[in-house]
C-alpha positions, 0 to 999 in steps of 0.5 A: 500499499502506498503510504500518505504520511509525511516524514521530514528532516531539516537542518539550517539553511536554504528551506525546501518548499515542504508543503509543496512536496507534502501536497503531492502525496495528499493529492495523489500525484506522487507516491514519494518525493524527496528534496535537498537544497544546499548552499553556503548557509546549510542544508535542508532536506525533506521526504514525503510519503514513501521517500527518505531524505537519504534514499536512492533513486534512478536518475535517468538522463542525469546520467548523461551529465556524468558521461559528458564530464568524462568525454570533456575530461578526455578532451582536456587530456588531448585524447578527444576533440570536440570538432572531430568526426565521430567516426574517428572514435565510433565505427558504424554511425550513419554519416559519422564523418560529418557528425562531430563529437560536439554534435553528439553531446549537444543533440544536434547530430540528427541521429534517430532516438531508438527510445521512441520505438515500441518496447525500447524505452525505459519509461514505458511499462514492458512487462517481463522484458524489463528484465532483459539484458541489452548490449549497446549496438543493439540499441544502435542498430534500432536507431541506425535502422532509421533515417536521421531526423535532419542533417548534422548541426541544422536543428536540435532533437533529443535523442538517447542514441547520442549518449550510447555513442558517447559511451562507446566513444569513452570505451574506445579511447579508454580501453575500459567500460564507460562506467569504470571511467565515470567511477574512476574519474568522477565517482570515487574522486568526489566520494560519491558513496551512493552513486552507481552504475548498475548495469544489468542488476535490476534492484536498487540499494536500500533505502529507496522508495518504489516506483509506480505505473499504471497498467490496464487501470491498475497500479503496478510496481515498477521498481525492479528493472534491468536499466542496460536498455538505457546504458550511458544515456540513463542507467545510474542510480544515486541520492540527493546528497551525491548529485548535489555534490557532483553538480557543485564540483562540476559547475564549480570548476573542479572537474573540467578545465575553464575551456571545457566547462565553458563549452559544456555551458554553451547552449543550443535553443530547444524550443521548450523550457530549457536550453541545451549545452553538452550534457547540461540543461539551462532552465530559465525561471519566470524571475529571470534567474537561470539554473544549470543541471538535468532532468532524468526520467525512468518508469516511476521515477522522476529527478532534477538536479540544478545548481545556479551560479551562486552555488545553490543546489537543488535535487528533487526526486519524485515517484509520480502516480497516474496524473502526475505533477503538472509542469507549472508545479515544478516551475513554481517549486524551483522558483520558490527555491531560487527566486527571491520574494517580491518586495512588499510595498508600502501603500502610498499615503 
């Protein structure tokens, strides 16, 4: 049974808008929600429903930020160039001589997204197929069986295929699995003790909230799944504390050279609520402030990990129920964290 009771943990600092998270549970929009806000003054954490503030969750496409970071570290080492053709590093990419590494990372390659195909997305219920293991080249075979969305560099379209290609680039250049490189270059140096690349393992470490989805009008538990279908595009698991630490190190300049970080923050217009850099999203809030990070989704789990240029981090993970949380509610949530309240004007005499 899904609990509707609220549990919270709070330390001095920028305050999580706990009431908004609590309402998602009482209104049956989510079965669990946790958020951590951190800046130089302290930490505020809140968990509602089945969530715990130290809980593990599937981070989905936030994985892309880890992968892009490793690629850019290889750029800093002179082993990869952003404007090299991807064919120099990964064989078999259609039009690979015309697609650059940069275009793979910022989704301007035009490569078709394999996850658009039926039964090839971790965001949809796949029954017992959710325990199947996949190899990266299987995913590319599906993608490359479709024509490109547009010629390289002429438009923007989000495609998980790009980050499967980026994972293979890492493996070709380093001679090691991409997850090993993420571990030795990011996870271990930063002490992210609760962040993992699960591979074919279907479970999450404890504690964790369960994820649900609706199938034929009934709610089913979708927590367990083999995430290899997402591979370097979205398989990782983490916690709010670890993601906060990662974003602070990355955007604070501790993982990349100034030139590579600037390249990562150079964005493409997407026609949506965010602009896209190299594995990094910029969200422009209604108050005019911008925050950087990435969102992620796997069935039963939604994550946002964000940081502004003053160093304030906000990490949100929640487990949606049918109907979900409206987009405007998410904007209101993050605006309450990052946007200063409007000044109260004294009435004129």
